[in-house]
Structures are given as C-alpha cells and as structure tokens.
C-alpha positions as CSV (number, residue, x, y, z in Angstrom):
1,M,-11.6,17.7,45.9
2,P,-7.9,18.4,44.6
3,I,-6.0,15.4,42.5
4,T,-3.0,14.3,43.4
5,L,-0.3,13.5,40.8
6,E,0.3,10.3,42.5
7,R,-3.2,9.4,42.0
8,L,-2.9,10.4,38.1
9,I,0.1,8.1,37.7
10,Q,-1.8,5.4,39.2
11,F,-4.2,5.5,36.4
12,Y,-2.0,6.6,33.5
13,Q,-1.4,4.1,30.5
14,G,0.0,6.5,27.9
15,F,-3.5,6.9,26.1
16,P,-3.6,9.6,23.2
17,H,-6.2,11.7,25.7
18,Q,-4.2,11.2,28.4
19,L,-0.8,12.6,26.9
20,A,-2.9,15.7,25.9
21,A,-4.3,16.6,29.4
22,I,-0.7,16.0,30.8
23,R,0.3,18.9,28.4
24,L,-2.2,20.9,29.5
25,L,-1.7,20.0,33.4
26,E,1.7,21.4,32.8
27,K,0.9,24.3,31.1
28,D,-1.6,25.0,33.8
29,I,0.9,24.3,36.8
30,R,3.6,27.0,35.2
31,E,1.0,29.5,34.8
32,N,-1.2,29.0,37.8
33,G,0.9,27.0,40.2
34,Y,-0.1,23.5,41.7
35,A,-2.6,24.0,44.0
36,V,-4.8,25.8,41.4
37,A,-4.0,23.4,38.3
38,M,-4.7,20.1,40.8
39,Q,-8.4,20.7,40.9
40,R,-11.5,19.2,39.0
41,D,-12.7,22.1,37.3
42,R,-9.9,22.8,35.0
43,E,-9.3,22.3,31.5
44,W,-6.7,19.7,31.8
45,Y,-9.1,17.1,33.6
46,E,-11.9,17.8,31.4
47,V,-9.6,16.5,28.6
48,W,-8.3,13.5,30.7
49,S,-12.1,12.4,31.8
50,R,-13.7,12.9,28.3
51,G,-11.4,10.4,27.0
52,G,-13.5,7.8,27.3
53,E,-12.5,4.0,26.0
54,V,-9.4,3.0,24.4
55,P,-9.8,4.0,20.8
56,T,-10.3,1.0,18.6
57,P,-6.6,0.3,16.8
58,G,-7.2,1.3,13.2
59,K,-10.0,3.6,14.2
60,K,-9.9,7.0,12.8
61,I,-11.5,9.6,14.4
62,P,-12.7,12.2,12.5
63,P,-11.7,15.8,13.0
64,Y,-14.2,18.3,14.7
65,L,-14.8,21.3,16.9
66,L,-16.4,21.7,20.0
67,L,-17.7,24.8,21.8
68,T,-17.9,24.9,25.8
69,R,-18.5,27.6,27.9
70,T,-16.0,29.2,30.5
71,K,-18.1,31.2,32.5
72,Q,-15.9,33.9,32.2
73,R,-17.1,37.4,30.9
74,D,-15.4,39.8,29.0
75,S,-15.7,43.7,29.7
76,R,-18.6,44.1,27.7
77,G,-20.9,41.5,29.6
78,L,-20.1,38.5,26.6
79,E,-19.3,35.5,28.2
80,L,-16.0,34.0,26.8
81,L,-16.7,30.7,25.0
82,R,-13.9,28.0,24.6
83,L,-13.5,26.6,20.6
84,R,-11.3,23.9,20.3
85,R,-10.2,21.8,17.5
86,F,-9.8,18.2,18.0
87,K,-7.8,15.4,16.0
88,D,-7.8,11.9,16.4
89,G,-9.7,12.9,19.6
90,V,-7.0,14.9,21.1
91,P,-7.5,18.5,21.2
92,M,-5.1,20.6,19.2
93,S,-5.5,24.5,19.7
94,E,-8.4,26.6,21.1
95,L,-9.9,29.6,20.5
96,L,-11.9,32.1,22.8
97,V,-15.2,33.3,21.5
98,V,-18.3,34.9,21.7
99,S,-21.5,34.2,20.4
100,G,-25.1,36.4,21.4
101,A,-25.7,39.8,22.3
102,P,-24.8,41.2,25.8
103,G,-27.8,41.0,27.9
104,R,-29.0,38.0,26.1
105,Q,-26.4,35.6,27.4
106,V,-28.8,32.9,28.1
107,F,-27.6,29.1,26.9
108,R,-30.4,26.9,25.8
109,T,-30.8,23.8,24.1
110,G,-31.8,23.9,19.9
111,S,-35.5,22.8,21.0
112,V,-36.2,25.7,23.0
113,S,-34.1,28.4,21.7
114,R,-36.2,30.9,19.6
115,A,-35.4,33.0,16.6
116,G,-34.9,36.4,16.8
117,S,-34.1,36.0,20.8
118,M,-30.1,37.5,20.0
119,E,-29.1,34.7,22.5
120,P,-25.9,32.8,21.9
121,L,-26.3,29.7,19.2
122,P,-28.1,26.7,21.1
123,E,-26.4,23.6,22.3
124,G,-26.3,20.6,20.0
125,L,-24.7,19.1,16.6
126,W,-24.1,21.5,14.0
127,G,-22.7,20.9,10.4
128,I,-19.7,23.3,9.3
129,E,-20.2,24.3,5.9
130,D,-17.5,25.8,3.4
131,I,-15.6,29.2,4.0
132,A,-17.1,32.0,2.2
133,W,-15.1,35.3,1.3
134,A,-16.4,38.7,0.7
135,G,-13.9,39.8,-1.7
136,G,-11.9,36.5,-2.7
137,R,-10.0,34.0,-1.1
138,D,-7.6,35.3,1.7
139,N,-8.8,38.9,1.1
140,Y,-9.0,40.3,4.8
141,S,-9.6,43.7,3.5
142,A,-13.2,43.2,2.1
143,S,-16.3,42.8,3.9
144,W,-19.6,41.1,3.8
145,G,-21.4,43.9,5.6
146,E,-21.6,45.9,9.1
147,G,-20.6,43.6,11.7
148,L,-19.6,40.5,9.3
149,G,-16.3,41.0,8.3
150,P,-14.1,39.4,5.5
151,A,-14.8,35.6,5.8
152,S,-18.1,33.6,7.0
153,V,-18.4,29.8,7.8
154,P,-22.0,28.5,7.4
155,L,-23.4,26.6,10.2
156,R,-26.2,24.5,10.1
157,Y,-27.9,22.5,12.7
158,L,-28.1,18.9,13.0
159,A,-29.4,17.6,16.0
160,P,-31.1,16.8,18.1
161,G,-34.4,17.4,16.6
162,T,-34.8,20.7,15.0
163,T,-34.1,24.6,16.2
164,E,-35.9,28.0,15.1
165,R,-32.4,29.2,14.8
166,S,-30.9,30.0,11.4
167,A,-28.7,32.0,9.4
168,I,-25.8,31.0,12.1
169,E,-22.4,31.6,10.9
170,I,-19.1,31.8,12.4
171,H,-17.3,35.6,11.8
172,Y,-15.5,38.3,12.9
173,D,-17.3,40.2,15.2
174,E,-16.5,43.3,13.0
175,N,-18.2,46.1,14.8
176,H,-17.0,44.8,18.2
177,G,-15.9,48.6,19.6
178,F,-19.4,50.0,19.2
179,S,-22.0,47.2,18.9
180,P,-20.8,44.5,20.7
181,G,-21.6,40.5,20.0
182,T,-23.7,38.7,17.3
183,A,-27.3,37.9,16.7
184,G,-26.3,34.4,17.7
185,C,-23.2,33.5,15.9
186,I,-20.0,32.8,16.8
187,G,-17.7,35.7,16.9
188,M,-14.4,36.1,16.5
189,R,-12.5,38.8,18.6
190,S,-10.1,39.7,16.5
191,I,-8.5,39.3,12.8
192,A,-5.9,37.5,14.3
193,D,-8.5,35.3,15.6
194,L,-9.9,34.8,12.3
195,K,-7.2,34.0,10.5
196,A,-6.1,31.3,12.8
197,L,-9.9,30.0,12.6
198,I,-9.0,29.6,8.8
199,G,-5.8,27.8,9.4
200,L,-7.4,25.3,11.5
201,L,-10.2,24.7,9.2
202,R,-7.6,24.2,6.4
203,A,-5.4,22.0,8.8
204,D,-8.1,19.0,9.2
205,D,-11.5,20.5,7.0
206,P,-13.4,19.5,10.2
207,R,-17.5,18.9,9.4
208,Q,-18.8,19.0,12.8
209,L,-19.2,21.3,15.7
210,F,-20.5,20.2,19.2
211,V,-21.9,22.4,21.2
212,D,-21.7,21.5,24.8
213,Y,-23.2,23.5,27.4
214,G,-23.5,21.1,30.0
215,L,-27.2,20.8,29.5
216,G,-27.3,17.6,28.3
217,S,-28.6,17.5,24.8
218,C,-25.4,17.8,23.2
219,P,-24.6,14.4,21.3
220,P,-21.5,12.5,22.5
221,V,-18.1,13.5,20.9
222,P,-16.5,11.3,18.8
223,A,-14.6,8.4,20.6
C-alpha cells in the first residue's frame, strides 16, 4: 500500500532518523517519481521505520556499518548488497558491494553457513579490524595477491553464537573481470569504491558491522 505525504506529516516530529528519511525520500522522488517513491519497500521508509525510540538526550550512539540485500543482481549473477555507514544512528553514506561467488548466492545465518561454501558472508554481527595495506598506507598500486587488491579490512564474527566461516575481509574484487565475486568476503567493485570505503572508515572508525538479510538473527542496531 502506498504512503501519502499527509500521513507522514502527521507523524513527523523532527527526529534525526526522520530527517534522514526525508532526505532520501526527496532524492527518490527526483530520480524515480512520486508513485514509485511512496512505497513501503523503499530505502527511505526502512530508515523511517528503523529509527526506533527517540534517542535519549546526550546518549552517544557509536558509529557502525550495516549490510543489507537489494535483491538486484549484476550482469555476472552477483547480488548487489547495500553497505551503509551510520553516525549517531543516521545513515551518512552508502556503497554497493558484492559477496560470495556467482552460483553461490545463498544467504544464511552464521550458525548454518559452512566453511568453503563460497556463499556470501553470513548474517550476524561482525567486528571490524584495522585496515591492512599490502604496500604501505594509501598505496593503491600494491596487492595482497590474486583477487585481493591493495588493502584489506579483516572481519571477525561476534554474534549470535558461532560460525564456521573465517578469514572474512572487505577488499577490492581485483579479478572481477575474469573471476568475479569472492569466497565470502565483501568485495568492492572498483578502486574508487575501495577509496570511498577507506574514507568512511577513517571518518568515524566504526568497529561493528551489522549484516541483516532479514533472516532474524542479526542483533538490533544501536539506537
């Protein structure tokens, strides 16, 4: 069922997540038109709905990243995933990324995701480690090896429970031209996207990555 602006105005109270949602809605209307934008499956509505309770005055929400599905695939059969950076509970920027190999695009929770499956990294909460450079800070000409690119951001699974998956990182999908995808890592689709990732990590130093595929196992995001 579509939503009307009149209905939104009734519930608008100027909360940070509402302001962020309105900015996304305005952009959606400009790019896709009113009829398309005013639907409940749009990104702005997710931000509006996930705002939760009004933040406690003075309460600091730690920065974090959120990975979600778009259910749209590229020409190589990889689903595009939305990686967003949040500051004080408000989305600040986003990148489209990939994970797993073509033909292995099955999304699972951490407890049932198997080592060596080549599937996308499982749903759950992941810790973000320090950036590791193959050839020194900001050297984008070096590489950690075939398919890995110049920089890597190791991830470690935190919750819920445990997973068989290990050696998961965020890195450039360097061999996307002839062997697209990853073994389960988050793959950046270009060097420009990798540079944008490095920038957003340096901006706020987020240490948590929430992976939410809608399977019900991802812990609640900070609010």
